[in-house]
DRENGUVO-399480 format. One record per residue (C-alpha): residue number from 1; residue in one letter; chain; x, y, z. Coordinates in steps of 0.1 Angstrom, whole numbers. Layout:
BEGIN
+-----+---+---+-------+-------+-------+
:   k : r : c :    px :    py :    pz :
+-----+---+---+-------+-------+-------+
: NUM : A : A :     X :     Y :     Z :
...
+-----+---+---+-------+-------+-------+
# end
This chain:
BEGIN
+-----+---+---+-------+-------+-------+
:   k : r : c :    px :    py :    pz :
+-----+---+---+-------+-------+-------+
:   1 : M : A :   194 :   363 :  2147 :
:   2 : I : A :   178 :   385 :  2171 :
:   3 : K : A :   154 :   401 :  2138 :
:   4 : V : A :   141 :   370 :  2126 :
:   5 : V : A :   129 :   360 :  2157 :
:   6 : T : A :   117 :   391 :  2164 :
:   7 : G : A :    96 :   389 :  2128 :
:   8 : G : A :    92 :   356 :  2133 :
:   9 : I : A :    68 :   364 :  2164 :
:  10 : S : A :    53 :   389 :  2153 :
:  11 : L : A :    39 :   372 :  2121 :
:  12 : I : A :    24 :   348 :  2147 :
:  13 : V : A :    10 :   373 :  2160 :
:  14 : L : A :    -6 :   391 :  2131 :
:  15 : V : A :   -19 :   358 :  2116 :
:  16 : H : A :   -31 :   350 :  2156 :
:  17 : L : A :   -57 :   380 :  2149 :
:  18 : L : A :   -65 :   372 :  2113 :
:  19 : V : A :   -77 :   333 :  2127 :
:  20 : E : A :   -93 :   355 :  2157 :
:  21 : S : A :  -106 :   380 :  2137 :
:  22 : N : A :  -124 :   358 :  2113 :
:  23 : T : A :  -108 :   373 :  2085 :
:  24 : R : A :  -108 :   346 :  2059 :
:  25 : G : A :  -102 :   369 :  2024 :
:  26 : T : A :   -70 :   378 :  2045 :
:  27 : I : A :   -58 :   347 :  2054 :
:  28 : L : A :   -67 :   331 :  2022 :
:  29 : G : A :   -50 :   361 :  2002 :
:  30 : L : A :   -18 :   358 :  2017 :
:  31 : L : A :   -14 :   321 :  2015 :
:  32 : G : A :   -24 :   326 :  1975 :
:  33 : A : A :     3 :   351 :  1972 :
:  34 : E : A :    26 :   330 :  1986 :
:  35 : L : A :    18 :   299 :  1960 :
:  36 : L : A :    22 :   327 :  1932 :
:  37 : V : A :    54 :   335 :  1944 :
:  38 : L : A :    69 :   303 :  1947 :
:  39 : L : A :    53 :   292 :  1918 :
:  40 : V : A :    72 :   321 :  1899 :
:  41 : L : A :   107 :   318 :  1918 :
:  42 : L : A :   108 :   279 :  1908 :
:  43 : V : A :    98 :   284 :  1872 :
:  44 : K : A :   126 :   316 :  1874 :
:  45 : N : A :   155 :   304 :  1895 :
:  46 : K : A :   150 :   268 :  1893 :
:  47 : R : A :   150 :   258 :  1925 :
:  48 : F : A :   125 :   257 :  1954 :
:  49 : P : A :   126 :   290 :  1975 :
:  50 : L : A :   120 :   276 :  2010 :
:  51 : K : A :   122 :   310 :  2027 :
:  52 : Y : A :    91 :   324 :  2011 :
:  53 : I : A :    69 :   290 :  2031 :
:  54 : T : A :    70 :   316 :  2061 :
:  55 : I : A :    34 :   325 :  2050 :
:  56 : S : A :    22 :   292 :  2058 :
:  57 : A : A :    51 :   281 :  2087 :
:  58 : M : A :    33 :   308 :  2107 :
:  59 : F : A :    -7 :   304 :  2095 :
:  60 : G : A :     3 :   267 :  2107 :
:  61 : A : A :    20 :   280 :  2144 :
:  62 : A : A :    -7 :   304 :  2144 :
:  63 : V : A :   -36 :   279 :  2141 :
:  64 : V : A :   -20 :   254 :  2165 :
:  65 : T : A :   -12 :   285 :  2195 :
:  66 : F : A :   -46 :   297 :  2188 :
:  67 : S : A :   -66 :   264 :  2194 :
:  68 : I : A :   -42 :   257 :  2227 :
:  69 : A : A :   -54 :   288 :  2237 :
:  70 : Q : A :   -93 :   279 :  2233 :
:  71 : S : A :  -111 :   248 :  2249 :
:  72 : N : A :  -127 :   239 :  2220 :
:  73 : G : A :  -100 :   226 :  2200 :
:  74 : F : A :   -97 :   236 :  2166 :
:  75 : S : A :  -133 :   240 :  2163 :
:  76 : K : A :  -126 :   281 :  2158 :
:  77 : F : A :  -100 :   271 :  2125 :
:  78 : Q : A :  -123 :   243 :  2113 :
:  79 : Y : A :  -157 :   269 :  2110 :
:  80 : Q : A :  -136 :   289 :  2092 :
:  81 : V : A :  -122 :   268 :  2065 :
:  82 : L : A :  -164 :   245 :  2063 :
:  83 : T : A :  -181 :   278 :  2057 :
:  84 : I : A :  -152 :   289 :  2031 :
:  85 : K : A :  -159 :   248 :  2014 :
:  86 : E : A :  -197 :   251 :  2013 :
:  87 : L : A :  -200 :   288 :  1999 :
:  88 : N : A :  -227 :   295 :  2024 :
:  89 : S : A :  -215 :   333 :  2026 :
:  90 : G : A :  -243 :   341 :  2003 :
:  91 : R : A :  -217 :   363 :  1986 :
:  92 : E : A :  -229 :   353 :  1958 :
:  93 : T : A :  -260 :   363 :  1958 :
:  94 : V : A :  -252 :   399 :  1968 :
:  95 : F : A :  -229 :   394 :  1937 :
:  96 : R : A :  -258 :   384 :  1916 :
:  97 : N : A :  -286 :   413 :  1927 :
:  98 : T : A :  -256 :   441 :  1922 :
:  99 : I : A :  -251 :   433 :  1888 :
: 100 : D : A :  -288 :   432 :  1884 :
: 101 : M : A :  -282 :   465 :  1901 :
: 102 : I : A :  -261 :   482 :  1877 :
: 103 : A : A :  -278 :   464 :  1848 :
: 104 : Q : A :  -307 :   489 :  1855 :
: 105 : N : A :  -285 :   515 :  1870 :
: 106 : P : A :  -253 :   516 :  1838 :
: 107 : A : A :  -248 :   555 :  1851 :
: 108 : G : A :  -245 :   545 :  1886 :
: 109 : I : A :  -267 :   557 :  1921 :
: 110 : G : A :  -244 :   578 :  1934 :
: 111 : V : A :  -213 :   580 :  1958 :
: 112 : N : A :  -221 :   561 :  1987 :
: 113 : N : A :  -259 :   551 :  1978 :
: 114 : F : A :  -255 :   513 :  1974 :
: 115 : E : A :  -267 :   510 :  2008 :
: 116 : Y : A :  -302 :   534 :  2006 :
: 117 : I : A :  -308 :   522 :  1973 :
: 118 : H : A :  -300 :   484 :  1970 :
: 119 : Q : A :  -332 :   471 :  1988 :
: 120 : K : A :  -352 :   481 :  1961 :
: 121 : Y : A :  -328 :   451 :  1944 :
: 122 : A : A :  -324 :   422 :  1971 :
: 123 : K : A :  -355 :   404 :  1963 :
: 124 : M : A :  -364 :   403 :  1996 :
: 125 : G : A :  -386 :   371 :  2010 :
: 126 : T : A :  -373 :   350 :  1981 :
: 127 : P : A :  -346 :   325 :  1981 :
: 128 : E : A :  -323 :   349 :  1958 :
: 129 : S : A :  -324 :   372 :  1988 :
: 130 : S : A :  -293 :   389 :  1994 :
: 131 : P : A :  -281 :   381 :  2033 :
: 132 : Y : A :  -286 :   403 :  2065 :
: 133 : V : A :  -314 :   429 :  2043 :
: 134 : S : A :  -342 :   427 :  2061 :
: 135 : N : A :  -372 :   449 :  2073 :
: 136 : Y : A :  -346 :   467 :  2099 :
: 137 : S : A :  -310 :   459 :  2085 :
: 138 : I : A :  -293 :   473 :  2053 :
: 139 : L : A :  -266 :   456 :  2036 :
: 140 : P : A :  -242 :   485 :  2035 :
: 141 : T : A :  -216 :   468 :  2010 :
: 142 : P : A :  -219 :   440 :  1984 :
: 143 : Y : A :  -182 :   427 :  1998 :
: 144 : N : A :  -167 :   433 :  1966 :
: 145 : I : A :  -149 :   465 :  1958 :
: 146 : I : A :  -158 :   466 :  1920 :
: 147 : L : A :  -193 :   462 :  1925 :
: 148 : K : A :  -201 :   485 :  1948 :
: 149 : L : A :  -172 :   509 :  1928 :
: 150 : T : A :  -196 :   504 :  1899 :
: 151 : S : A :  -229 :   505 :  1911 :
: 152 : E : A :  -226 :   541 :  1926 :
: 153 : L : A :  -205 :   555 :  1899 :
: 154 : G : A :  -216 :   541 :  1870 :
: 155 : L : A :  -202 :   516 :  1844 :
: 156 : L : A :  -172 :   544 :  1836 :
: 157 : G : A :  -165 :   545 :  1870 :
: 158 : G : A :  -166 :   516 :  1882 :
: 159 : S : A :  -140 :   509 :  1855 :
: 160 : M : A :  -114 :   538 :  1858 :
: 161 : F : A :  -107 :   520 :  1893 :
: 162 : L : A :  -104 :   486 :  1876 :
: 163 : V : A :   -79 :   499 :  1859 :
: 164 : L : A :   -61 :   519 :  1882 :
: 165 : L : A :   -66 :   490 :  1907 :
: 166 : S : A :   -48 :   460 :  1879 :
: 167 : W : A :   -25 :   490 :  1879 :
: 168 : L : A :   -10 :   488 :  1917 :
: 169 : F : A :    -9 :   447 :  1908 :
: 170 : I : A :     8 :   451 :  1875 :
: 171 : Q : A :    34 :   475 :  1892 :
: 172 : S : A :    39 :   452 :  1920 :
: 173 : F : A :    38 :   418 :  1903 :
: 174 : M : A :    67 :   438 :  1879 :
: 175 : S : A :    88 :   448 :  1906 :
: 176 : F : A :    82 :   414 :  1926 :
: 177 : L : A :    97 :   404 :  1893 :
: 178 : K : A :   128 :   427 :  1890 :
: 179 : G : A :   135 :   438 :  1924 :
: 180 : N : A :   146 :   423 :  1956 :
: 181 : V : A :   134 :   403 :  1989 :
: 182 : V : A :   110 :   441 :  1994 :
: 183 : D : A :    93 :   438 :  1965 :
: 184 : V : A :    82 :   405 :  1969 :
: 185 : W : A :    68 :   407 :  2009 :
: 186 : V : A :    54 :   441 :  1989 :
: 187 : F : A :    42 :   422 :  1963 :
: 188 : M : A :    26 :   393 :  1993 :
: 189 : A : A :     6 :   426 :  2002 :
: 190 : V : A :    -7 :   435 :  1979 :
: 191 : F : A :   -21 :   403 :  1960 :
: 192 : S : A :   -35 :   399 :  1995 :
: 193 : V : A :   -55 :   434 :  2001 :
: 194 : L : A :   -71 :   436 :  1965 :
: 195 : F : A :   -78 :   394 :  1969 :
: 196 : H : A :   -96 :   399 :  1999 :
: 197 : A : A :  -112 :   436 :  1985 :
: 198 : M : A :  -131 :   405 :  1957 :
: 199 : F : A :  -146 :   395 :  1987 :
: 200 : S : A :  -150 :   416 :  2016 :
: 201 : S : A :  -154 :   460 :  2032 :
: 202 : V : A :  -118 :   465 :  2018 :
: 203 : F : A :  -110 :   503 :  2014 :
: 204 : L : A :  -141 :   512 :  2031 :
: 205 : T : A :  -131 :   514 :  2065 :
: 206 : P : A :  -107 :   544 :  2083 :
: 207 : V : A :   -77 :   518 :  2092 :
: 208 : S : A :   -80 :   497 :  2060 :
: 209 : L : A :   -82 :   528 :  2038 :
: 210 : F : A :   -52 :   543 :  2056 :
: 211 : F : A :   -29 :   508 :  2057 :
: 212 : S : A :   -40 :   504 :  2017 :
: 213 : L : A :   -30 :   537 :  2007 :
: 214 : L : A :     8 :   538 :  2024 :
: 215 : L : A :     6 :   498 :  2011 :
: 216 : F : A :    -1 :   518 :  1975 :
: 217 : S : A :    29 :   545 :  1981 :
: 218 : V : A :    52 :   520 :  1986 :
: 219 : V : A :    44 :   499 :  1949 :
: 220 : I : A :    44 :   536 :  1933 :
: 221 : S : A :    78 :   548 :  1953 :
: 222 : R : A :    94 :   509 :  1937 :
: 223 : A : A :    78 :   513 :  1910 :
: 224 : K : A :   108 :   515 :  1878 :
: 225 : S : A :    80 :   534 :  1853 :
: 226 : T : A :    64 :   560 :  1876 :
: 227 : K : A :    88 :   588 :  1867 :
: 228 : T : A :    79 :   592 :  1832 :
: 229 : I : A :    39 :   586 :  1843 :
: 230 : F : A :    33 :   610 :  1870 :
: 231 : F : A :    41 :   650 :  1864 :
: 232 : I : A :    27 :   666 :  1893 :
: 233 : S : A :    47 :   683 :  1918 :
: 234 : R : A :    57 :   673 :  1955 :
: 235 : Q : A :    40 :   711 :  1962 :
: 236 : A : A :     8 :   697 :  1946 :
: 237 : V : A :     0 :   662 :  1953 :
: 238 : A : A :     7 :   676 :  1993 :
: 239 : G : A :   -13 :   703 :  1992 :
: 240 : L : A :   -37 :   678 :  1973 :
: 241 : C : A :   -35 :   655 :  2001 :
: 242 : L : A :   -30 :   683 :  2028 :
: 243 : S : A :   -67 :   696 :  2015 :
: 244 : L : A :   -83 :   664 :  2012 :
: 245 : I : A :   -75 :   655 :  2055 :
: 246 : F : A :   -83 :   692 :  2063 :
: 247 : L : A :  -114 :   685 :  2047 :
: 248 : T : A :  -120 :   647 :  2059 :
: 249 : V : A :  -113 :   664 :  2097 :
: 250 : I : A :  -140 :   684 :  2091 :
: 251 : L : A :  -167 :   662 :  2079 :
: 252 : S : A :  -154 :   636 :  2111 :
: 253 : V : A :  -166 :   668 :  2133 :
: 254 : I : A :  -196 :   671 :  2119 :
: 255 : K : A :  -207 :   638 :  2118 :
: 256 : S : A :  -191 :   631 :  2150 :
: 257 : T : A :  -212 :   657 :  2169 :
: 258 : S : A :  -244 :   646 :  2150 :
: 259 : S : A :  -243 :   614 :  2163 :
: 260 : Y : A :  -238 :   623 :  2194 :
: 261 : L : A :  -267 :   648 :  2205 :
: 262 : T : A :  -281 :   615 :  2183 :
: 263 : N : A :  -275 :   594 :  2212 :
: 264 : L : A :  -276 :   619 :  2238 :
: 265 : G : A :  -312 :   634 :  2230 :
: 266 : Y : A :  -330 :   598 :  2220 :
: 267 : K : A :  -313 :   588 :  2255 :
: 268 : L : A :  -327 :   611 :  2275 :
: 269 : G : A :  -357 :   615 :  2254 :
: 270 : D : A :  -352 :   655 :  2246 :
: 271 : T : A :  -364 :   659 :  2212 :
: 272 : Q : A :  -348 :   698 :  2205 :
: 273 : K : A :  -311 :   677 :  2213 :
: 274 : V : A :  -320 :   652 :  2184 :
: 275 : E : A :  -335 :   679 :  2160 :
: 276 : K : A :  -302 :   703 :  2164 :
: 277 : A : A :  -284 :   666 :  2158 :
: 278 : L : A :  -302 :   671 :  2122 :
: 279 : E : A :  -298 :   707 :  2119 :
: 280 : I : A :  -261 :   702 :  2117 :
: 281 : N : A :  -263 :   670 :  2095 :
: 282 : P : A :  -289 :   670 :  2072 :
: 283 : Y : A :  -279 :   636 :  2061 :
: 284 : N : A :  -280 :   621 :  2092 :
: 285 : Y : A :  -314 :   597 :  2090 :
: 286 : I : A :  -306 :   579 :  2122 :
: 287 : A : A :  -317 :   611 :  2138 :
: 288 : A : A :  -342 :   613 :  2116 :
: 289 : M : A :  -358 :   580 :  2125 :
: 290 : R : A :  -352 :   585 :  2164 :
: 291 : L : A :  -368 :   624 :  2157 :
: 292 : V : A :  -400 :   593 :  2144 :
: 293 : E : A :  -399 :   574 :  2172 :
: 294 : L : A :  -398 :   611 :  2199 :
: 295 : Y : A :  -426 :   621 :  2179 :
: 296 : L : A :  -444 :   592 :  2181 :
: 297 : Y : A :  -446 :   583 :  2216 :
: 298 : K : A :  -429 :   613 :  2234 :
: 299 : E : A :  -447 :   638 :  2219 :
: 300 : G : A :  -479 :   620 :  2209 :
: 301 : D : A :  -478 :   643 :  2169 :
: 302 : Q : A :  -484 :   614 :  2146 :
: 303 : R : A :  -484 :   642 :  2118 :
: 304 : E : A :  -450 :   652 :  2130 :
: 305 : A : A :  -437 :   623 :  2132 :
: 306 : L : A :  -449 :   613 :  2100 :
: 307 : N : A :  -436 :   642 :  2081 :
: 308 : R : A :  -397 :   626 :  2098 :
: 309 : V : A :  -407 :   591 :  2082 :
: 310 : E : A :  -410 :   608 :  2051 :
: 311 : Y : A :  -381 :   630 :  2055 :
: 312 : V : A :  -362 :   598 :  2061 :
: 313 : L : A :  -378 :   587 :  2026 :
: 314 : S : A :  -362 :   615 :  2010 :
: 315 : I : A :  -325 :   599 :  2020 :
: 316 : Y : A :  -333 :   562 :  2020 :
: 317 : P : A :  -356 :   561 :  1996 :
: 318 : Y : A :  -365 :   519 :  2001 :
: 319 : N : A :  -364 :   516 :  2038 :
: 320 : V : A :  -389 :   488 :  2044 :
: 321 : D : A :  -396 :   498 :  2080 :
: 322 : M : A :  -401 :   534 :  2071 :
: 323 : L : A :  -425 :   526 :  2048 :
: 324 : I : A :  -447 :   503 :  2065 :
: 325 : K : A :  -444 :   527 :  2097 :
: 326 : A : A :  -454 :   555 :  2072 :
: 327 : S : A :  -479 :   533 :  2061 :
: 328 : E : A :  -495 :   525 :  2095 :
: 329 : I : A :  -491 :   567 :  2108 :
: 330 : A : A :  -510 :   577 :  2076 :
: 331 : L : A :  -537 :   551 :  2085 :
: 332 : E : A :  -547 :   561 :  2116 :
: 333 : L : A :  -545 :   594 :  2105 :
: 334 : E : A :  -575 :   583 :  2081 :
: 335 : L : A :  -547 :   597 :  2053 :
: 336 : N : A :  -560 :   559 :  2033 :
: 337 : D : A :  -548 :   572 :  1993 :
: 338 : K : A :  -513 :   576 :  2014 :
: 339 : S : A :  -510 :   544 :  2035 :
: 340 : E : A :  -523 :   525 :  2004 :
: 341 : Y : A :  -493 :   542 :  1980 :
: 342 : Y : A :  -471 :   533 :  2010 :
: 343 : K : A :  -479 :   502 :  2007 :
: 344 : E : A :  -477 :   492 :  1974 :
: 345 : K : A :  -441 :   509 :  1976 :
: 346 : V : A :  -434 :   480 :  2003 :
: 347 : L : A :  -452 :   454 :  1979 :
: 348 : E : A :  -431 :   462 :  1956 :
: 349 : I : A :  -400 :   452 :  1966 :
: 350 : Y : A :  -407 :   429 :  1996 :
: 351 : P : A :  -440 :   408 :  1982 :
: 352 : D : A :  -446 :   384 :  2006 :
: 353 : N : A :  -440 :   409 :  2035 :
: 354 : E : A :  -459 :   398 :  2065 :
: 355 : R : A :  -459 :   435 :  2085 :
: 356 : I : A :  -477 :   452 :  2054 :
: 357 : K : A :  -503 :   419 :  2048 :
: 358 : H : A :  -515 :   420 :  2086 :
: 359 : L : A :  -522 :   467 :  2085 :
: 360 : D : A :  -551 :   454 :  2062 :
: 361 : L : A :  -572 :   440 :  2096 :
: 362 : A : A :  -568 :   477 :  2108 :
: 363 : R : A :  -590 :   487 :  2082 :
+-----+---+---+-------+-------+-------+
# end
């Protein structure tokens, strides 16, 4: 009885957090998984499995307790339902633009390059524009893990990951059909995670990736067919995992140190600290962007500022703000051909940009 009460309270708290954090994809995934489980068990056992409506019951309890705690009643929950119903998140526009991006780059644009390249295909300033993309903001992910992987790794790489995720889903489903109550709950979790990954940034943050790896490890350990599929020794797997962990730690330290020096140097107006940050991590385009401002406004060195803008553009070629700034600085330096070149680059991807149009007034 104590376990049941403790489990129920824990589930209410977890679903309560899901409501609070607006994770609609996870909520819908859990409810969808529960519905599928109920239908399968109803067909299989010819009776309604009441014990598996826990998700719906706990979700209802969480909504009620959350609403009581809020002075505006059910507005939070109503907002989530309405945004799902109206489909006003802009996801479908991102999906279409990303598919166009894949069609023009079937071999992929490179690992983790989506945020740097998507602005070229975002159709800014039009009704088909990807949301959250503008002069100053970027879209780091298409909110769909398959589109993310396919756009970066190409059709071949994306297909491989699609096969892998499909295999994990099928294995969890087969374990659910043939296993016990633990396998039922594991399948619900897998269904929810994969469903959410089709509409959000699942797998792209350390916490969600860590949770997903644990979950998929459970799926593999409980799958009946894995013994005849994997022939790699445990020592080799452990060595590979330790090597990846060690490499991840090193890269994280480098990235964190560079970010720390960037923020500290920019706050203090210390150009050398920011230069050091860029030296530690040459791909820290934020540091390069900070150097543009420091050289432009603190050091008063427009030519060096232009060099830094061009450095940013070597990493991030479709950053509209940097392209406009390059055109502006080149114009100030009377490098008219270069200014016109960057202006045309802006107009290629953002034809109605007001900032670049007004640049003519300075001529």
